[in-house]
N, C-alpha and C positions, 0 to 999 in steps of 0.2 A: 361502513358499508363496503362490501367486496367490489372488485373491479367490474363484475357483471351487473352491478346495480341492484341486485336482489338483497333486501335487508337480512341481516343475520338474526336468526331467532335465538333469544337467550334461553338458557336451560335452568330450570329450578329442580334442585335435588332435595327431596324431603327424606330425612333420615328416620328410620323406624327400627325398633327392637322388640319392645314388649307391649307398649300402650298403643292400641289401634287409633287411627285417625277417626275423629268424630265428624269430620266434614270432608267434602269432596275437594281435593286440591285445586280443581278447576274453578272453584268459587273464589279462589285467591289469585291464581295464575291463569288468566284468560287464554284458553286454547288457541284463540286467533293470533296471539302474540307470543306465547311461551310453549316450549316443550317441557314436560314434567316427567320425572322419574322418581319413584319411591325406592330408596336404597335401604335394604334391611339385612341384618345379620341373623334374623329368625330363619330357621331351616324350613319351616312350613307354616301354614296358617294365613288367615286373611289380614291384610294391612288396614282395611276399612272396617269400622264397627258394623255389625250386622244391620243396624237400622239406618245406615247411611244410604240414601236412594241415589246411587250413582254408579256409573260404569267403573270397574276396577282400573286404576291407572296402570301404566307400565311399571312393573316391579322387577327389580334386579336383586338377587340374593348373593351376598358376598360376605366373607369374614370381615370383622372390623378392621383388621390389619390391612385389608385390601381396599378399603374405602377410598383412600386418597388416590391410588392408582386408577381405580374404577372411574372416579369423577374426572380425572385428567383425560382418560380415554373417551368419556362421553362428551366432555366439553370441546375437545379438539380445537382449542384456541378461541372459542366463542365465549361471550359473557356468561357467567354462571352465578347463581345464588344457592347457598347451602343453608337449609332451615330445618327446624325440628320442633315438635311439641311433645315429644316422648321424654319423660323424666330420665330414662336410661340412655338418652342420646344428647342431652344438653351439653355436658362437658366435652364430648367428642365433637359436637357441632361447633362449639367455640374454638376448639383447636384447629379444626379444618378450615374455618373461616379465616383464622389468622394465617394458616399455611398458604391459603389461596389469595392472600392480600385483600380480603374483604373487610369492610368496616366492622368494628366490634358492635355486636347487637345484644348478645347475652351479657349478664353481669360479668364484670372483669374478674371477679372471684366466684365462680359458680359454686364452689364448695360452701360458701356462706348460705346458700339456699338448698343445697343437696344433702349436706350432712346435718342431721337433726341435732347432734350435740353442738357442733360449731354454731348452728343457727341460734340455739337457746343461749349459749355462752355470750354471743355478741348482743343478743336482745337484752339479756339480763344486765350486761355491762352498760347498756344505753338506758337503763331504767324502764324497759318494757317488761311488764309482768309475764312470766312463763311459769309452767308447773315446776315444782321441785323435781329435780332429776339427778341421776347419777350415771355417768359414763362408765361402763364396765371395761375399762381400758386394758386390764390384765386378763381379760377373758371372763366368762360367766363363772362365778364362784360356785362351789358345791353347796348343798343345802345346809350343812352344819354351820358354816361361816356365813353364807349368803342370806339366810332367812333373818337372823337378828340384825345384821348390818343393813339390809334393805328396808326392813320394817322401821328400824330406828332412824334412817335417813330420809325415807320417802313416805312410809306409812302403808296401810292397807285400806282399801284395795290398791293395787299397783298396776301400772300399764307397762308391759314389756314390748319394746319396739326395736326392729333393726335400725341402724343409724342411717342407711342409705337406700331404703326401699320406698315404694310409692303404692297408692291405691290400697292402703291398709294391709298390704302383704305382710304376714308374719306377726301382726299386732295381736296381743293377747291381754285381756283384762283378767287379772288374777285376784279374785275377790277374797279368798280365804287363805290362811297360812298353808293349808294342805295343797292348794293350787300352786302357790309360790314354790313350795318345796318340790312338787312334782316337776314344775317347769325348770327349776334350777338343775334337778337331777338329769333331765333330758338334754339340757344345753351346756352342762358343765364343761368348761374349757373352750367353748365356742367364742369367737371374736366377732366384733361388729355389732354389739348390742348395747342398749341403754334401757334404764327403767325410769319411770316418771310418775308423779302424783296423779291419782285418779281424781277428776274434778266433777263435782255435782253442779247441776245447772242446765242451761240450754246451750245448744251448739249452733254455731253460725259460721258464715264465710263473708269475705269482702274481696272485691275484685277491682283492679285499676290498670290503666295503661301507664307504663313508665317510659319516659323519653329523656335520657341524659339528666336524670335526677328530678325531673318534673313528673309529679304523680297526678294523673287525671282520673278521678273517681268514675266508676261505671255502675256498680250495683253492690248491695249488701243482701244477704239472705239468711234464712233460718233453716236448719235441718230438722227432720223428724226426730232424729236422735243420732247417736254415734253411727258412723258408716262402717259397721261391723256386723258380722253374724248373718248375712244373707243366706249362707249355706244351711244355717240352723232354722231358717224361716223368718228372720226379721225383714220387714219391708223398709226399704230405704227411700229417702226423698227429701224434699225441701221446697221452700217458696221464697219469693222476693219480699224484701222489706221496702215499703214506700220511701221514695227519695227524701221526703221531708220529715221522716220519722227520726226521733232523737237517736235511736239505736243506729240508724244509717249514718248520721252525722258523726257519732262517736267512733263507729267502725272505720270510716274513711280517715278520720284523724289518726287512729291507731295504725292504720295501714301506711300512712305517710311516715310515721315514726319507725315502722318496721323497715321500710325501704331505706331510710336514712341510716339505720344501723347496719343493714346488710349490704348496701351498695346499690346505687341507682344509675350507674353508668350503663350505656347501651340503650336498647329499645325492645321492650318485652312486656308481657302481661304478668302481673303479680297476683297470686291467689293465696290469701291468708285465711286460715281457719282458727276460730277462737271460741272459748267458752264464756258465757255470761253466768257468773256464779250467783249463788243465792243472796250474796251481799252486794250484787250489782257491779262486780269487778269484771273487766274484760281481760281474759288471760289467753295469750297467743299459744296455740298448740302446734300448728304446722304452717310452713310457708313454702311456696313453690314459685320459681321464676318461669312460669309457663301457664297456659290456659288450663282450667280445671276439667275434670272428667265428668262422668254421668251426663246429665242434660243441662248443666249449669251454663254452658256457652249458649245454648238455645234460649234459656231464660233471659240472658243478657240481650240477645237479639230482640226478643219481644218486649222487654222492660226498658231497655236503654239504647236500642237501635245499633248495638255493636255485638257481633258474634265473636266471642272471645278467642276461639281457636283460629278463626280466619284472621282476626286482628293480630294475633301473635305471629303467625306466619308472614303476614304483610309487613309488620314492623321489622322483622329480621331482614326482609328483602328490600327494605326502603320504599315500600309501596304505600300509597295513601290509605288511611283508615277513617271510616265514618266518625263524625263527632258523636260522642256519647251524650245522651240527654234523656229526660223522662218522656216516655211515649204515652203515658196514661194507662198502660196495661200492666197488670200484675201477672206473674206466671209461677208455675210450680211443676215439679216432676215427682213421680213415684215409680219405684222399681218393685215388681211383685215376683217373689221367687216361686218356682214350681218345685214341689217336693216329690220325693220318690213315690211312684204309684199315681201321681196326679197328671193332668193335662189341662190346658186352657179350655174353659167352658163358656164363659159369658163376660160381657162388658157391662158394668152397672150404669144406670142412667145418671147423667150429670148435666148441669146447666152451662158450665164453662165451655169455651172452645177446647177441643182436645185433639190429640194425635196419639193413637194407640198402635204400638208395634208388638205383635206376638212373636217372640223369639222361636227359633227352630226347636229349642229344647222343650217348648210347651205345646208344639203342634201335634205331638204324639205323647203317649204315656211315658213319663220320665222314668228312666230305669237306673239313674245314677244312685250313688250311695248317700248323697246329700242334696240339699236344694241347689238349684241353678237359676240364673236370671230367666224368668219366663215371660213377663210382660213389662214393657216400657211405656209409661204414660206421661205425656206432656199436656198441661192444662193452662188456660189463660182466660182472664176476665178483667174488666175495668174495676169491678167492685171487690175489694179485698175480702169482705165477709162471704160473698158468694163463692169466691175461689177457695176460701178456708173450708167451707162446707163440702165442696167437691173433693178437696184433699182428704178430708176425713172419710168420705165415702170410698175414695180410691184406696186409702190405707187400711180399710177394714172389710171391704166387700169380698165375697168369695169369687175370685176370678178363676181359680183352678180347683178342681176336685177330682 
């Protein structure tokens, strides 16, 4: 406390680059006790996702090279916490926390979670099933060599992915040899890519809190399908799996094995995506040391009493996090694209509780060249069968025309 007896207000610096915050920072850092700044290297654009009902926090824009100096100037000797839930800021956040003498909260080796090839190599070495994959370490080969090599090593269809992107950016499912040949021709010589086995089955996620190697289960969920192709008209979504379901138990056990293989030092949320194959095998596809996107954090709030993004920010700052546990509520989310020439017209009748947000792109006739997120739907109900019926309605009804 300074000589004048007035308590020093600590500063929370929330790093941002490409993934918008899905929660108000004030829900984690009480404005009565904290000053909050969002520090971004994005030249323009919102730092809060459009459906976040909150005042925009103070935002400072600076190049990443200037972040350390900017934080020093803002802190001016007072206590500071540096946190992030943006995949593109996790490694930078870990470095800045070390530079400012803050406790390690992110995994000690962030690349274990950030680099998809490193992730799969470590998981496979630990006996955790992952898709067959090949790292294109020497760059993307040309079609003449690449087609027979990739088909022989991985098969068709094949999934092409950047090694260090998030939110399905750049991911392509190449179903036919002609698709693979065209992709190789377009990317020949490019670096930072990998290809992996296409998996048949259902797609799921599992979330947990990690505190110095201890993994606390929060929720498991099922996706409508792969989180791809919204611009082409695919509706994205998913729902929670009941806590006592066998799939949830298996998913949480698999998640604990994932953290053991990739490193559980620090305090963070882990988000693991996996496929359940037709022969009932759980195959890990993606892992992130951060809270998930879409409305999955809101599902956890309703289903397990923990909002995952708020929890991730709080864990990094050393703040308390609510205990996770069954609430008796099942929850779901659906994202509806608005296609060129369409706009939002109607909300179908449902039984479940719901929160519907019509995005700006759907409030007028959409003039883009492809689909854009038009309507965001959150659903909840105590009865899984009632919720499932409402998910089917949301996923098939004519919201836009």
